[in-house]
C-alpha positions in Angstrom: 77.2 106.5 69.2 76.9 110.2 68.6 80.1 111.8 66.9 80.8 115.2 66.6 80.6 116.4 63.2 82.9 118.4 61.7 82.5 122.2 62.4 80.2 121.4 65.0 83.6 123.3 67.0 85.8 125.7 66.3 89.5 124.8 65.3 90.8 126.8 68.3 89.1 127.5 70.9 90.4 131.3 72.3 89.7 130.0 75.7 89.5 126.3 75.9 89.4 124.8 79.5 92.1 122.3 79.0 94.8 124.8 77.7 93.7 126.9 80.8 94.0 124.2 83.4 97.2 122.7 81.6 98.5 126.4 82.6 98.3 125.8 85.6 98.6 121.7 86.4 100.7 120.6 83.1 103.8 120.1 84.7 105.0 117.0 86.7 106.0 118.3 89.4 103.0 119.9 90.4 101.3 116.7 90.0 103.4 114.8 92.2 103.2 117.9 94.8 99.5 117.1 94.5 99.8 113.3 94.7 101.0 114.3 98.6 98.7 117.2 99.0 95.9 114.8 98.7 98.1 111.9 101.1 97.8 114.2 103.6 101.5 115.4 103.4 101.3 119.1 104.6 105.4 120.3 105.4 107.7 121.5 102.3 110.4 119.2 104.1 108.1 116.0 103.8 106.7 117.4 100.7 110.6 117.4 99.0 111.5 114.1 100.6 108.8 112.4 99.2 109.0 113.9 95.3 112.5 114.0 95.5 112.0 117.4 93.7 114.9 119.9 94.4 114.3 122.5 97.2 113.9 125.6 94.3 112.1 123.9 92.1 109.4 122.5 95.0 109.3 126.1 96.4 108.7 127.0 92.9 105.7 124.8 92.5 104.0 125.6 96.3 103.9 129.4 95.2 102.4 129.0 92.0 99.7 126.5 93.8 99.1 129.1 96.5 99.1 131.6 93.9 96.3 129.9 91.4 94.6 129.0 94.6 95.1 124.9 94.8 97.0 125.5 98.1 96.7 128.0 101.0 99.2 128.2 103.0 99.0 127.8 107.4 101.4 128.8 109.4 102.8 126.8 112.8 105.7 126.3 114.9 107.2 123.6 116.3 108.6 124.4 120.0 112.1 126.7 119.7 112.0 126.6 116.3 110.9 129.6 114.2 107.4 130.0 112.4 106.7 128.0 108.6 104.0 127.5 106.9 102.3 123.8 106.1 100.6 123.5 102.7 96.5 122.6 102.3 94.5 122.0 100.3 92.0 124.9 99.1 88.5 123.2 97.4 89.6 124.2 94.1 92.7 122.4 95.1 90.3 118.9 96.0 88.2 119.1 92.8 91.4 117.9 91.0 91.0 114.3 93.2 89.1 113.1 90.3 91.5 114.6 87.1 94.6 112.7 89.4 92.7 109.1 90.0 92.2 108.9 86.2 95.6 110.1 85.4 96.8 107.1 88.1 94.3 105.1 86.8 95.9 105.2 82.7 98.9 105.0 84.4 98.0 101.8 86.4 96.4 100.1 83.3 99.0 101.3 80.7 102.7 101.6 82.6 102.8 99.7 85.3 104.9 97.0 86.1 104.1 93.3 85.3 103.6 93.1 89.5 100.9 95.4 88.8 99.9 98.9 90.3 101.9 100.2 92.9 99.0 101.7 95.1 95.8 100.6 95.4 92.9 103.4 96.2 90.1 101.9 98.6 87.3 103.0 100.6 87.9 103.9 103.8 84.7 102.4 105.3 84.2 99.4 103.9 87.8 98.7 102.0 86.8 97.8 98.6 88.5 99.3 95.5 87.3 103.1 94.2 86.4 103.3 90.9 85.8 106.2 88.4 82.3 106.4 86.4 81.0 108.7 83.8 77.5 109.4 84.0 75.4 112.0 82.0 72.7 114.3 83.8 70.1 111.7 83.3 72.2 109.1 84.9 73.1 106.9 81.7 76.6 105.3 82.1 78.9 107.0 79.7 81.9 104.5 78.2 84.0 107.4 76.1 84.6 110.0 73.9 82.9 108.1 71.1 79.9 108.4 73.5 79.7 112.3 73.9 79.1 115.1 71.7 80.9 118.1 72.4 78.7 121.4 71.7 79.4 125.2 72.2 79.1 126.6 75.9 77.4 129.6 76.5 81.0 131.2 77.6 82.8 129.7 74.1 85.4 132.3 72.0 86.6 131.1 68.7 90.6 132.2 68.1 91.5 133.0 65.2 93.6 130.7 62.6 94.8 130.9 59.5 92.2 128.1 57.9 89.5 129.3 60.3 88.8 132.8 60.7 87.6 134.1 63.6 83.3 134.9 63.7 80.5 132.7 65.2 80.2 129.1 65.0 77.7 127.2 62.4 76.0 124.3 63.4 76.2 121.3 61.4 73.6 120.1 59.8 70.8 118.4 62.1 72.0 119.6 65.1 70.5 122.4 67.3 71.0 126.4 66.6 74.0 127.4 68.2 72.2 131.0 68.6 70.0 130.1 71.7 72.1 130.1 75.0 69.9 127.0 76.0 70.3 125.0 72.8 74.0 124.5 74.6 72.5 122.6 77.3 74.9 122.6 80.2 79.2 121.7 79.5 
């Protein structure tokens, strides 16, 4: 098991991908809208009924998800009605599916009622339950955070903090040099 040595990464990463992602999706109504979009719900009224979101909140979330590129608007018109928009997932939105499923799995494990999870996700072709696994590029199963080592990536920018002055990241003793982009590997 590898554990990251203190000092391998800065205390504050200025351009943290987790922080940026939470800036886009880190809010309850956003995840509920995405849950419905993954279930095939595309129209405002149907999303409002399924999520219970107040009209203004849902409108704001849909607008933001379109602006951020997770959803796109597609016009439609029912006979005798005015033109409206439905909301469809983009590739960027579809790529959030594993994260949403991981969140659901965590909720099922720790927060579901004594009866068990409210929804089971199965493979459409064979009906077997869907499982989520992490593997390294060499195909080894990775069970959790104690089996990974965070290394600085090519885009790392260190933010100034009170306890850590801005500047280059120093490798921990015995870790690969951070001066060479090839030594960081792919993150």
